[in-house]
Steps between C-alpha positions, in 0.01 A plus 500: 500500500633157590663206333454144626717190470277202435556135588652456154763766591364740234400861555139620490418866474544781554151509649331731753458424869137397447601227257754353742237502775266317264766238434546454876124464550488238225788309656736575211753669729590480868726664753812326365437604136781720371398850395663820379347845537548785261785713625632222722855373492452130581256214490312429822223269614142626493493478879762778505258747340245660736263548205423128502491429874121503521457287187750243628328483838164450335638229275665325792162472671350312205496125551649309211477126436803289573675323215338166411641194670645227279545127531777260406394470130484879475846517659635281221337727240635810672853353502472422128376852423780665696760278336355581157491876543823503700583758764789706631587584858611864506671501840564874506141582405362265766702671772419845365125432511537342842678809630209717386250259649669494839545877494130554435386240757790527742336438838272223377767299317781553750259419781380181333857395430600572859213288636593202283870536580449533873263201519744287300789603725304427819407153377867418450564587865230270638661184647439162335206570269594855404741424216279233333201734529695787345606280209156351440321836522754692295299483176174574686637833623677566169173450315318740733772766475516480122120515490508838675748630242300356210179667614670837518656454156151439367369809674291303749471578867720303737600504864774354716269218604533368146829343610286225650292453183686179423328333795153581372547491123711191443651366822519131405651549149752749635589271789543199271703709255723612785562140606573370149713798399720485807538121488588483131723809513678351803556173314629691197741702712622187680565294186636784291468872556396583143167310503407663827567849368304420185198394705520803729478735202232291329272475800566746776414832332170434324333187640332681795354761264379237254320322784347812658426698186399226255359247744727215392577196708859471615634257236345666189631833631848355549502344154371816334767709672777253420416468130465872443799608709725243334458676163689801633647358817805726505291815482287377791816401689636852450179650638505271805869563559459877484197481729712308752779755473256789552366331811852431625590867462224575748666274754812714486303792642481357854239248377240778487566578135356166392154637577560758228689293242307172521170656383674615183627146440153352558340754268750419225405130508130591491553714191699219339210264574262739326727534199568128462166341575284765341323571828483876450138608468439677172256735668768643724691671224431661168462213257720469197393681182386298200779348296550665162409180318180451698335829409545627147237772533680805640188714491309292757417687821535322833152379596504646853594849391234756409725666240329551160559210265520717193831645621648155447736531799576236757457685836733346757598137483358344815259252341678223311263223606215626288597442141264697279311298246509603135133591515561775752701705250425396142660805336866400553419137416347585163765755417843334510674814380733670753315732735556871436725680748214699647332177620783447749529818703823531696304611806381150578619420853625148430871430515671619178705181439199271537278729301741516207534123493125451487439767239783383272488117512690485170 
């Protein structure tokens, strides 16, 4: 029996191995999903359990559509939505998830980081045009490197060649963003250090991902990033500062350690991007269970489960998107009296806290 941590950070289960495999096949869980096995002493990722290796490989071979691209008007709407719902940058959680990601994809992510780092270093050594080229192409390579990390977070296949994806996916916007960012940040640092630092935090971490992942032009991406980051600028500054310190620690190990520490820093910023801009695909993790106020019929079975409806139990809670209509279960609707205890068997595999909230909305 296994328990699963969904994208809403709630537990689902305990459920048998077959149910977890089904969730993987449906895209409700991936290799980075946290799981706990009966008799185990700690939470691990699903990729750590050999029982799910075949299911994860099969799921990884399935082609999934990329997130829809957005334009400048949609960027304004997205900024308003994020500002309205607010967000929080959990620095420790971002680095913890990044550590697990790098551990599970060590050679790919360290290799991709090494390629980007070596190319950037070589450009700086080229006489005359090397330094300007390195500055102008910095966001192009950053976008490609972060794209590799983002694909692995989403459970998609990736390779080291993805470091050069910025050239094929969005070369001109990334190039223009690199020019504008470096010019304006340089002006800010020259006039007064504070404005320059503000712009570095507002633009440098997320603009390449917004361009590559959401298909934005350089200025809408820069404005979206600036507006959203400004709301919790100090949290983002703390993340960027810690990422820089982690990378610097790698330099202390005869410069070789940076190839091991920098991937963790890059992964942390990618997870922060997902958390802030809502870019995490809902199909990659178990979706959140229905809110107690949204479903007042505790005896409604989940529509994808073959469990008998007359038992009145909610099997496991992986299907929040499908809100059952009142017609599908008229008995609870026409009988507002509290359901008898036997209609809510304790053997239902959904998480006890969530289940109790849904069954006792009062």
